[in-house]
C-alpha positions in Angstrom: 62.0 41.5 -73.9 59.3 43.6 -75.5 60.7 46.7 -73.6 64.2 45.9 -74.9 62.8 45.6 -78.6 60.9 48.8 -78.1 63.9 50.6 -76.8 66.0 49.0 -79.6 63.5 50.2 -82.2 63.5 53.7 -80.6 67.3 53.7 -80.6 67.3 52.6 -84.2 64.9 55.3 -85.2 66.9 57.9 -83.2 70.0 56.7 -84.9 68.4 57.1 -88.4 67.1 60.5 -87.4 70.5 61.6 -86.2 72.1 60.1 -89.3 69.6 62.1 -91.6 70.2 65.2 -89.7 73.8 64.7 -89.9 73.6 64.2 -93.7 71.4 67.4 -93.9 74.0 69.3 -91.9 76.8 68.0 -94.2 74.8 69.1 -97.2 74.3 72.5 -95.9 77.8 72.8 -95.0 78.9 71.7 -98.4 76.6 74.2 -100.1 77.8 77.0 -97.7 81.5 75.9 -98.4 80.7 76.0 -102.2 79.1 79.5 -101.8 82.1 80.8 -99.9 84.4 79.2 -102.5 82.4 80.9 -105.3 82.6 84.2 -103.4 86.4 83.8 -102.9 86.8 83.0 -106.7 84.7 86.2 -107.5 86.9 88.2 -105.1 90.1 86.8 -106.6 88.8 87.5 -110.1 88.0 91.2 -109.1 91.4 91.4 -107.4 93.1 90.2 -110.5 91.2 92.5 -112.7 92.0 95.4 -110.4 95.7 94.4 -110.4 95.7 94.2 -114.2 94.1 97.6 -114.4 96.7 99.0 -112.0 99.4 97.5 -114.1 98.0 99.1 -117.3 97.7 102.5 -115.5 101.3 102.1 -114.1 102.7 101.3 -117.5 100.8 104.4 -119.0 102.1 106.5 -116.3 105.8 105.2 -116.9 105.4 106.0 -120.6 104.1 109.5 -119.8 107.0 110.0 -117.3 109.4 108.7 -119.9 108.0 111.1 -122.5 108.3 114.0 -120.0 111.9 113.0 -119.3 112.7 113.1 -123.0 111.0 116.4 -123.5 112.8 117.8 -120.4 116.2 116.5 -121.7 115.4 118.1 -125.1 114.6 121.4 -123.5 117.6 121.2 -121.4 119.8 120.7 -124.4 118.1 123.6 -126.3 118.7 125.7 -123.3 122.4 124.7 -123.1 122.7 125.6 -126.9 120.8 128.8 -126.5 123.8 131.1 -125.3 125.7 129.9 -128.3 122.8 130.5 -130.7 122.3 134.0 -129.1 126.0 134.7 -129.5 125.9 133.8 -133.1 122.8 136.0 -133.7 124.4 138.8 -131.9 127.5 138.4 -134.1 125.3 138.4 -137.2 123.5 141.6 -136.0 126.8 143.3 -135.2 127.9 142.6 -138.8 124.7 143.9 -140.2 124.8 147.0 -138.1 128.4 147.6 -139.0 127.7 147.3 -142.7 124.7 149.5 -142.3 126.8 152.2 -140.6 129.4 151.9 -143.4 126.7 152.2 -146.0 125.2 155.2 -144.3 128.6 156.8 -144.1 129.5 156.1 -147.7 126.1 157.5 -148.9 126.5 160.5 -146.6 130.1 161.1 -148.0 128.7 160.6 -151.6 125.8 163.0 -150.9 128.4 165.5 -149.4 130.7 165.1 -152.4 127.9 165.8 -154.6 126.7 168.8 -152.8 130.4 170.2 -152.7 130.7 169.5 -156.4 127.4 171.1 -157.1 128.5 174.2 -155.0 131.8 174.3 -156.8 130.1 174.1 -160.1 127.6 176.8 -159.1 130.3 179.0 -157.6 132.4 178.5 -160.7 129.5 179.5 -163.0 128.7 182.5 -160.9 132.3 183.8 -161.2 132.7 183.1 -164.8 
């Protein structure tokens, strides 16, 4: 009987020891699990921040691309209008050159008439 009581006490102590070890293992597991969850939350937070930053950068890039598209469209329109503008400028220059030629001709004729008139006057005086 004493042996059975001693074995029973030993088994009870062993059961308590195993129960205490099991509780310690569960506490460690819980703390490890909490640490893993905190790390996962930190990683998720960092990933969210990175995603937000990527979205901001992409929106900036989209705005830059839109701006470049608008500028290129404006330049394309200017280039399409360029031949018309050049043609108009050429017409204006042709008119100015034509007027200049006519004025030069008129001035030359006027000077020629003056020279002829002066020669006629001088010749008429010389013979008189």
